[in-house]
C-alpha positions as CSV (number, residue, x, y, z in Angstrom):
1,X,0.8,-25.4,-9.4
2,X,4.2,-27.1,-10.3
3,X,2.1,-28.0,-14.0
4,X,1.9,-24.0,-14.2
5,X,5.8,-24.2,-14.1
6,X,6.6,-26.4,-16.2
7,X,4.3,-25.1,-18.4
8,X,5.9,-21.8,-18.4
9,X,9.1,-23.2,-18.4
10,X,8.3,-25.2,-21.6
11,X,7.1,-22.6,-23.6
12,X,9.9,-20.3,-22.5
13,X,12.8,-22.0,-23.4
14,X,12.1,-23.0,-27.2
15,X,12.2,-19.2,-27.5
16,X,15.5,-19.0,-25.4
17,X,17.9,-22.0,-27.1
18,X,15.7,-23.4,-30.1
19,X,13.4,-26.4,-30.4
20,X,16.2,-29.1,-30.6
21,X,18.2,-27.4,-27.5
22,X,15.2,-27.1,-25.2
23,X,14.0,-31.0,-25.6
24,X,18.4,-31.3,-24.5
25,X,17.8,-29.1,-21.5
26,X,14.8,-30.2,-20.5
27,X,16.0,-33.9,-19.6
28,X,19.6,-33.1,-18.3
29,X,16.4,-30.8,-16.4
30,X,14.6,-34.0,-15.9
31,X,17.5,-36.2,-15.0
32,X,19.2,-34.0,-12.2
33,X,16.1,-33.7,-10.6
34,X,15.4,-37.9,-10.3
35,X,19.3,-37.9,-9.3
36,X,18.4,-35.8,-6.4
37,X,15.3,-37.5,-5.6
38,X,17.8,-41.0,-6.1
39,X,20.6,-39.5,-3.6
40,X,17.4,-37.7,-0.9
41,X,16.1,-41.7,-0.4
42,X,19.2,-42.8,0.1
43,X,20.4,-40.1,2.6
44,X,16.9,-40.8,3.9
45,X,17.6,-44.3,4.5
46,X,21.0,-44.2,5.7
47,X,20.7,-40.8,7.9
48,X,18.3,-41.1,11.1
49,X,18.6,-37.7,12.3
50,X,17.6,-36.8,8.6
51,X,14.7,-39.3,8.7
52,X,13.0,-37.6,12.0
53,X,13.8,-34.3,10.5
54,X,12.2,-35.5,7.1
55,X,9.1,-36.8,8.7
56,X,8.5,-34.0,10.7
57,X,8.9,-31.4,8.0
58,X,6.3,-33.4,6.3
59,X,3.5,-33.8,9.0
60,X,4.4,-30.3,10.0
61,X,3.3,-29.3,6.0
62,X,-0.2,-31.8,6.2
63,X,-0.9,-29.4,8.9
64,X,-0.4,-26.7,7.2
65,X,-1.8,-28.3,4.5
66,X,-4.8,-28.9,5.6
67,X,-5.8,-25.4,8.1
68,X,-5.3,-23.5,4.6
69,X,-7.0,-26.5,2.6
70,X,-10.3,-24.2,1.8
71,X,-7.9,-21.0,1.7
72,X,-8.1,-20.1,-2.7
73,X,-4.4,-19.1,-3.5
74,X,-4.0,-16.8,-6.9
75,X,-1.5,-17.9,-9.5
76,X,0.4,-15.2,-10.9
77,X,-1.4,-12.3,-8.6
78,X,-5.2,-12.5,-10.2
79,X,-8.1,-12.9,-7.9
80,X,-9.6,-16.4,-9.0
81,X,-13.6,-14.8,-8.1
82,X,-15.3,-12.1,-10.0
83,X,-16.3,-9.1,-8.4
84,X,-20.5,-8.6,-9.5
C-alpha cells in the first residue's frame, strides 16, 4: 500500500511543482523520513520505556494482521471483486 501512496504523490507533484522542483522536494521528503528513522532508532535503543511500548505495539499489530490476513481491503473505495 505504501507504493500506491508513493506513486500517487510522484504523479501529483510534477503538476504542482514542475519536474525539477518535484525531484528536490521528493528527495527532501525521503531525507526527512530517513532522519526520523535514525532518530527513532536512537530513542528506541536509549529509552527502556519507549522500547517496551514499541515492542508491545509491534506484537499487537502482528496479532491484528494475522487475524485480518484474509480480509480484503479495497483501495480508493472500490471493491476488489466483480459481481456476476
